[in-house]
C-alpha positions as CSV (number, residue, x, y, z in Angstrom):
1,X,0.0,0.0,0.0
2,X,1.5,3.4,-1.1
3,X,0.8,6.4,1.1
4,X,0.4,9.8,-0.5
5,X,2.5,12.9,0.5
6,X,-0.5,14.3,2.4
7,X,-0.8,11.1,4.4
8,X,2.9,11.0,5.2
9,X,2.7,14.6,6.4
10,X,-0.3,13.8,8.6
11,X,1.4,10.8,10.2
12,X,4.5,12.9,10.9
13,X,2.4,15.5,12.6
14,X,0.6,12.9,14.7
15,X,4.0,11.5,15.9
16,X,5.5,14.9,16.8
17,X,5.1,16.6,20.1
18,X,3.5,20.0,19.8
19,X,5.5,23.0,21.2
20,X,4.0,26.5,21.6
21,X,5.6,29.9,21.4
22,X,5.0,30.4,25.2
23,X,6.8,27.2,26.0
24,X,9.7,28.2,23.8
25,X,10.0,31.6,25.5
26,X,9.8,30.0,29.0
27,X,12.4,27.4,28.2
28,X,14.8,30.0,26.6
29,X,15.1,31.7,30.1
30,X,17.2,28.8,31.1
31,X,19.7,29.1,28.4
32,X,23.4,29.0,29.3
33,X,23.8,32.8,28.9
34,X,20.7,33.4,31.1
35,X,22.1,31.0,33.8
36,X,25.4,32.9,33.8
37,X,23.5,36.2,34.3
38,X,21.5,34.6,37.1
39,X,24.9,33.6,38.8
40,X,26.0,37.2,38.4
41,X,22.9,38.3,40.4
42,X,23.7,35.7,43.1
43,X,27.2,37.0,43.4
44,X,25.9,40.6,43.6
45,X,23.5,39.6,46.4
46,X,26.4,38.0,48.2
47,X,28.4,41.2,47.9
48,X,25.5,43.2,49.3
49,X,25.3,40.9,52.4
50,X,29.0,41.1,52.8
51,X,28.9,44.9,52.8
52,X,26.2,44.9,55.4
53,X,28.2,42.8,57.8
54,X,30.4,45.7,59.0
55,X,27.4,47.4,60.7
56,X,26.9,44.5,63.0
57,X,29.0,43.8,66.1
58,X,32.0,41.5,65.6
59,X,31.9,38.9,68.4
60,X,34.8,36.4,68.9
61,X,35.0,33.6,71.4
62,X,38.0,31.4,72.3
63,X,38.4,28.6,74.9
64,X,41.7,26.7,75.4
65,X,43.4,24.3,77.7
66,X,46.9,23.0,77.7
67,X,49.8,21.9,79.8
68,X,53.5,22.7,79.8
69,X,56.3,20.5,81.1
70,X,59.2,22.5,82.2
71,X,62.5,20.7,83.1
72,X,65.3,21.9,85.5
73,X,66.3,25.4,84.7
74,X,69.1,27.8,85.8
75,X,68.5,31.5,85.3
76,X,69.8,34.7,86.8
77,X,67.2,36.4,88.9
78,X,67.1,39.5,91.0
79,X,67.1,38.6,94.7
80,X,67.2,40.8,97.8
81,X,70.3,41.2,99.9
82,X,69.5,40.9,103.6
83,X,71.7,42.4,106.3
84,X,72.3,39.5,108.8
85,X,72.6,41.9,111.7
86,X,69.5,43.9,111.3
87,X,67.5,41.6,109.1
88,X,66.6,44.4,106.7
89,X,67.0,44.5,103.0
90,X,70.0,46.5,102.1
91,X,69.8,46.0,98.3
92,X,69.3,43.6,95.4
93,X,71.6,41.5,93.3
94,X,71.6,39.0,90.4
95,X,72.2,35.4,91.3
96,X,71.9,32.1,89.4
97,X,68.9,30.2,90.7
98,X,68.1,26.6,90.0
99,X,64.5,25.4,89.6
100,X,63.1,21.9,89.8
101,X,61.1,20.3,87.0
102,X,57.5,21.5,87.1
103,X,54.2,20.7,85.3
104,X,52.2,23.9,84.6
105,X,48.6,24.0,83.3
106,X,47.2,26.7,81.0
107,X,43.5,27.4,80.9
108,X,42.1,30.4,78.9
109,X,38.7,31.8,78.0
110,X,38.1,35.0,76.0
111,X,35.2,36.9,74.6
112,X,35.8,39.9,72.4
113,X,33.2,42.4,71.1
114,X,34.0,45.1,68.6
115,X,31.7,47.6,67.0
116,X,32.5,50.0,64.2
117,X,31.1,53.5,65.0
118,X,32.4,55.7,62.3
119,X,34.7,55.2,59.3
120,X,34.2,58.3,57.2
121,X,31.0,57.1,55.6
122,X,32.7,54.1,54.0
123,X,30.3,51.4,55.3
124,X,27.0,53.0,54.4
125,X,28.3,54.1,51.0
126,X,29.6,50.5,50.3
127,X,26.2,49.1,51.2
128,X,24.5,51.6,48.8
129,X,27.1,50.8,46.1
130,X,26.6,47.1,46.4
131,X,22.8,47.6,46.2
132,X,23.2,49.6,43.1
133,X,25.5,46.9,41.6
134,X,22.9,44.3,42.4
135,X,20.2,46.3,40.7
136,X,22.4,46.7,37.7
137,X,23.0,42.9,37.5
138,X,19.3,42.2,37.8
139,X,18.6,44.5,34.9
140,X,21.3,42.7,32.9
141,X,19.7,39.4,33.8
142,X,16.3,40.6,32.4
143,X,18.2,41.9,29.3
144,X,19.8,38.5,28.8
145,X,16.5,36.7,29.2
146,X,14.9,39.0,26.6
147,X,17.8,38.4,24.2
148,X,17.4,34.6,24.7
149,X,13.6,34.9,24.2
150,X,14.1,36.8,21.0
151,X,16.5,34.3,19.5
152,X,14.3,31.4,20.6
153,X,11.3,33.3,19.0
154,X,13.2,33.7,15.8
155,X,14.1,30.0,15.6
156,X,10.6,29.1,16.5
157,X,9.2,31.0,13.6
158,X,11.8,29.6,11.3
159,X,10.4,26.2,12.2
160,X,6.8,27.5,11.7
161,X,7.8,28.9,8.3
162,X,9.4,25.6,7.3
163,X,6.3,23.6,8.3
164,X,3.9,25.9,6.5
165,X,6.2,25.9,3.4
166,X,6.0,22.1,3.4
167,X,2.2,22.3,3.3
168,X,2.4,24.7,0.4
169,X,4.7,22.3,-1.5
170,X,2.4,19.4,-0.7
171,X,-0.6,21.4,-2.1
172,X,1.5,22.2,-5.2
173,X,2.2,18.5,-5.7
174,X,-1.6,17.9,-5.5
175,X,-2.2,20.6,-8.2
176,X,0.6,19.0,-10.3
177,X,-1.1,15.6,-10.1
178,X,-4.3,17.1,-11.3
179,X,-2.5,18.7,-14.1
180,X,-1.0,15.3,-15.1
181,X,-4.5,13.9,-15.1
182,X,-5.8,16.7,-17.3
183,X,-2.9,16.5,-19.7
184,X,-3.4,12.8,-20.0
185,X,-7.1,13.1,-20.6
186,X,-6.7,15.7,-23.3
187,X,-4.0,13.7,-25.0
188,X,-6.1,10.6,-25.0
189,X,-9.0,12.7,-26.4
190,X,-6.7,13.9,-29.1
191,X,-7.0,17.5,-28.0
192,X,-3.4,18.0,-26.8
193,X,0.0,16.7,-27.8
194,X,1.8,14.0,-25.8
195,X,4.6,16.5,-24.9
196,X,2.1,18.1,-22.5
197,X,1.9,14.9,-20.6
198,X,5.7,14.7,-20.3
199,X,5.8,18.4,-19.2
200,X,3.2,17.8,-16.5
201,X,5.0,14.7,-15.2
202,X,8.3,16.5,-15.1
203,X,6.7,19.4,-13.2
204,X,5.2,16.8,-10.7
205,X,8.6,15.2,-10.1
206,X,10.2,18.6,-9.5
207,X,7.5,19.5,-7.0
208,X,8.0,16.2,-5.2
209,X,11.7,16.9,-4.9
210,X,10.8,20.3,-3.3
211,X,8.8,18.3,-0.7
212,X,11.7,16.0,0.1
213,X,14.1,18.8,0.5
214,X,11.7,20.8,2.6
215,X,11.5,17.9,5.1
216,X,15.2,18.3,5.6
217,X,14.9,22.0,6.2
218,X,12.2,21.3,8.8
219,X,14.6,18.9,10.5
220,X,17.4,21.5,10.5
221,X,15.0,24.2,11.9
222,X,13.8,21.9,14.6
223,X,17.4,21.0,15.6
224,X,18.3,24.7,15.7
225,X,15.4,25.5,18.0
226,X,16.0,22.5,20.3
227,X,19.7,23.3,20.5
228,X,19.0,26.8,21.7
229,X,16.6,25.5,24.3
230,X,19.2,23.0,25.5
231,X,17.1,20.0,24.6
232,X,18.2,16.8,22.9
233,X,16.8,16.0,19.4
234,X,13.2,15.0,19.5
235,X,10.2,15.1,17.2
236,X,8.5,18.4,17.9
237,X,6.0,20.4,15.8
238,X,5.7,24.1,16.3
239,X,2.1,25.2,17.0
240,X,1.2,28.1,14.8
241,X,0.3,31.0,17.1
242,X,-3.2,32.2,16.9
243,X,-3.6,35.5,15.1
244,X,-0.5,35.0,12.9
245,X,-2.7,35.8,9.8
246,X,-4.4,38.7,11.4
247,X,-3.6,42.3,10.4
248,X,-0.9,43.9,12.6
249,X,-0.9,47.6,13.7
250,X,2.2,49.7,13.5
251,X,3.6,52.2,16.1
252,X,5.1,55.6,16.1
253,X,8.8,55.7,16.9
254,X,8.3,58.4,19.5
255,X,5.8,56.1,21.3
256,X,8.2,53.2,21.2
257,X,11.0,55.3,22.6
258,X,8.8,56.5,25.5
259,X,7.8,52.9,26.3
260,X,11.4,51.8,26.2
261,X,12.5,54.5,28.7
262,X,9.8,53.3,31.1
263,X,10.1,49.5,30.6
264,X,13.5,48.6,29.1
265,X,15.6,47.0,31.9
266,X,18.8,48.2,30.3
267,X,17.9,51.9,30.9
268,X,17.6,51.2,34.7
269,X,20.7,49.0,34.7
270,X,22.7,51.8,33.2
271,X,21.4,54.3,35.8
272,X,22.3,51.9,38.6
273,X,25.8,51.5,37.2
274,X,26.3,55.2,37.2
275,X,25.0,55.4,40.7
276,X,27.4,52.7,41.8
277,X,30.2,54.7,40.3
278,X,29.2,57.8,42.3
279,X,29.0,55.8,45.5
280,X,32.4,54.3,44.7
281,X,33.9,57.8,44.6
282,X,32.3,58.5,48.0
283,X,33.8,55.3,49.3
284,X,37.3,56.3,48.2
285,X,37.0,59.6,49.9
286,X,36.3,58.0,53.3
287,X,40.0,57.2,53.7
288,X,40.5,60.9,54.5
289,X,38.5,60.6,57.7
290,X,39.3,58.8,61.0
291,X,38.0,55.4,62.0
292,X,36.4,55.0,65.4
293,X,35.6,51.6,67.0
294,X,34.4,50.5,70.4
295,X,35.5,47.3,72.1
296,X,34.7,45.1,75.1
297,X,36.9,42.2,76.1
298,X,36.4,39.6,78.8
299,X,39.1,37.0,79.6
300,X,39.9,34.4,82.2
301,X,43.4,32.8,82.5
302,X,44.6,30.4,85.1
303,X,47.4,27.8,85.5
304,X,45.1,25.6,87.5
305,X,41.8,24.1,86.6
306,X,40.3,24.6,90.1
307,X,40.8,28.3,89.9
308,X,39.7,28.4,86.3
309,X,36.3,26.9,87.0
310,X,35.6,29.2,89.9
311,X,33.5,32.0,88.4
312,X,34.5,34.4,91.2
313,X,38.3,34.4,90.3
314,X,40.6,35.1,87.4
315,X,38.2,37.5,85.7
316,X,39.3,40.4,83.6
317,X,37.0,42.9,81.8
318,X,38.2,45.8,79.7
319,X,36.2,48.4,77.8
320,X,37.6,50.9,75.4
321,X,37.3,53.1,72.3
322,X,39.9,53.4,69.6
323,X,40.5,56.1,67.0
324,X,42.8,55.5,64.1
325,X,43.6,58.1,61.4
326,X,45.8,57.4,58.4
327,X,47.2,60.9,58.0
328,X,49.6,60.1,55.1
329,X,49.9,57.0,53.1
330,X,52.2,58.1,50.2
331,X,49.3,59.6,48.3
332,X,47.5,56.2,48.1
333,X,44.2,57.8,49.1
334,X,44.6,60.3,46.2
335,X,45.3,57.6,43.7
336,X,42.2,55.6,44.9
337,X,40.0,58.7,44.5
338,X,41.3,59.4,41.0
339,X,40.7,55.8,40.0
340,X,37.2,55.9,41.4
341,X,36.6,59.2,39.5
342,X,37.9,57.6,36.3
343,X,35.5,54.6,36.7
344,X,32.6,57.0,37.3
345,X,33.5,59.0,34.1
346,X,33.7,55.7,32.2
347,X,30.3,54.6,33.5
348,X,28.7,58.0,32.5
349,X,30.2,57.8,29.0
350,X,29.0,54.3,28.6
351,X,25.5,55.2,29.7
352,X,25.4,58.1,27.3
353,X,26.6,56.0,24.3
354,X,24.4,53.0,25.3
355,X,21.3,55.3,25.4
356,X,22.2,56.5,21.9
357,X,22.6,52.9,20.7
358,X,19.4,51.9,22.3
359,X,17.4,54.7,20.7
360,X,18.9,53.8,17.3
361,X,18.1,50.1,17.9
362,X,14.5,50.9,18.8
363,X,14.1,53.2,15.7
364,X,15.5,50.5,13.4
365,X,13.3,47.8,15.0
366,X,10.2,49.9,14.6
367,X,11.1,50.8,11.0
368,X,11.8,47.1,10.3
369,X,8.5,46.1,11.8
370,X,6.5,48.7,9.8
371,X,8.3,47.6,6.6
372,X,7.4,44.0,7.2
373,X,3.8,44.8,7.8
374,X,3.6,46.8,4.6
375,X,5.4,44.1,2.6
376,X,3.0,41.5,4.0
377,X,-0.1,43.5,2.9
378,X,1.3,43.7,-0.6
379,X,2.0,39.9,-0.6
380,X,-1.5,39.1,0.5
381,X,-3.0,41.2,-2.3
382,X,-0.6,39.5,-4.8
383,X,-1.7,36.1,-3.5
384,X,-5.3,36.8,-4.5
385,X,-4.2,37.8,-8.0
386,X,-2.0,34.7,-8.4
387,X,-4.8,32.5,-7.3
388,X,-7.3,34.0,-9.8
389,X,-4.7,33.6,-12.6
390,X,-4.0,30.0,-11.8
391,X,-7.7,29.2,-11.8
392,X,-8.1,31.0,-15.1
393,X,-5.2,29.1,-16.8
394,X,-6.4,25.8,-15.5
395,X,-9.9,26.4,-16.9
396,X,-8.5,27.5,-20.2
397,X,-6.3,24.4,-20.4
398,X,-9.2,22.1,-19.5
399,X,-11.2,23.7,-22.3
400,X,-8.3,23.1,-24.7
401,X,-7.7,26.8,-25.2
402,X,-4.4,27.1,-23.1
403,X,-1.1,25.4,-22.9
404,X,0.5,23.4,-20.1
405,X,3.3,26.0,-20.0
406,X,0.9,28.8,-19.2
407,X,-0.7,26.6,-16.5
408,X,2.7,25.8,-15.1
409,X,3.8,29.5,-15.0
410,X,0.6,30.4,-13.2
411,X,1.0,27.6,-10.7
412,X,4.7,28.7,-10.0
413,X,3.5,32.3,-9.4
414,X,0.8,31.1,-7.1
415,X,3.2,28.9,-5.1
416,X,5.7,31.8,-4.9
417,X,2.9,34.1,-3.7
418,X,1.9,31.6,-1.1
419,X,5.5,31.3,0.1
420,X,5.8,35.1,0.1
421,X,2.8,35.4,2.4
422,X,4.2,32.8,4.7
423,X,7.6,34.4,4.8
424,X,5.9,37.8,5.4
425,X,3.8,36.6,8.3
426,X,6.8,34.9,9.9
427,X,8.9,38.1,9.3
428,X,6.2,40.3,10.8
429,X,6.0,38.1,13.9
430,X,9.8,38.1,14.3
431,X,10.1,41.8,13.7
432,X,7.4,42.4,16.3
433,X,9.2,40.2,18.8
434,X,12.4,42.2,18.1
435,X,10.5,45.5,18.6
436,X,9.0,44.2,21.9
437,X,12.5,43.2,23.0
438,X,13.9,46.6,22.1
439,X,11.2,48.5,24.1
440,X,10.9,46.0,26.9
441,X,7.2,45.1,26.2
442,X,4.3,45.9,23.9
443,X,4.7,49.5,22.5
């Protein structure tokens, strides 16, 4: 039993797993580049927590126990000189003294509390700076996700276009088969030459070749999409989004630019980067000011365990405040401030140029979208004309008034018009996705 091309196409569609545009966009958020951006956000969050740690008290605890074995020793020590007659101390002198071996314990306990009170504004500026850097990385994460979604969307519509193109080729094969039947019938009726049959059969074979090659293009488009989504090869079929054949409205460039300034994450990310540079400059200037800390220390030391465990003995508590001021460090502070100012200037210049680039990108994306919408409208009108011409030539041929060449030319134009409409619809959808990515949402 021989299956037709339409039957084979239906069986392949039944065996494939449908995949929608929403599923593709969601899966693209887990691409390798998006995961790297997520890790940058995690690192920025860690840096923020680390910068906040200085505002909390620093508490240290230590507890130790040990024993020392000291052998016989001879050492010079200062000893008093006693007058034998009066029994009073008349002075001191150095004499060698021998000591016996001894075993000496060592028990220690310590608790230290330190609190930073003032450091020239470094700690609160560092907290604000790390927060701004975290905000910038979050914006970059969303930017990367939008880029991944756009590329996934483009590959999705490439697969959609390949699938719809295959259907057009299959329909073309059907028309070619009908033409073979008409040419054969006219030849057998003596109303057309045998060469018309050969032409029709040759055209049918060429159309069938297009179907075979298009299946390969579908496979390549499917692999390209799955590769971007990080999935292994599997039989999937892109579900054509609803409204793909509906008229699309265009937008004014000024409206798109305004929407981008409100929604595009990169605008906010650039602002956060500049703010981080300004705070970095403030951090560098904190070295010109003194650093004030407060401390409290409690310790217990004893050579004997008995005295060590007695809470009423061997206790030492000390409180204090400390001020340190690095008055001169070989112009290191000046160098750090100049470096921070250079980084701020670079961030400001990058923000300015990036805004110019973004506005140009949005303008190009909006112009490209408007162009594709206009081209699609022309292609749809041309499709109606090509369809009418094909019908006319087929009727003339069936009546014996036309030639197979005229029918073939009309069919080729009709197929090209169908492909042009499919291409246009896919291009409009891709251009719209690029515009939405450029403005950060629907204009």
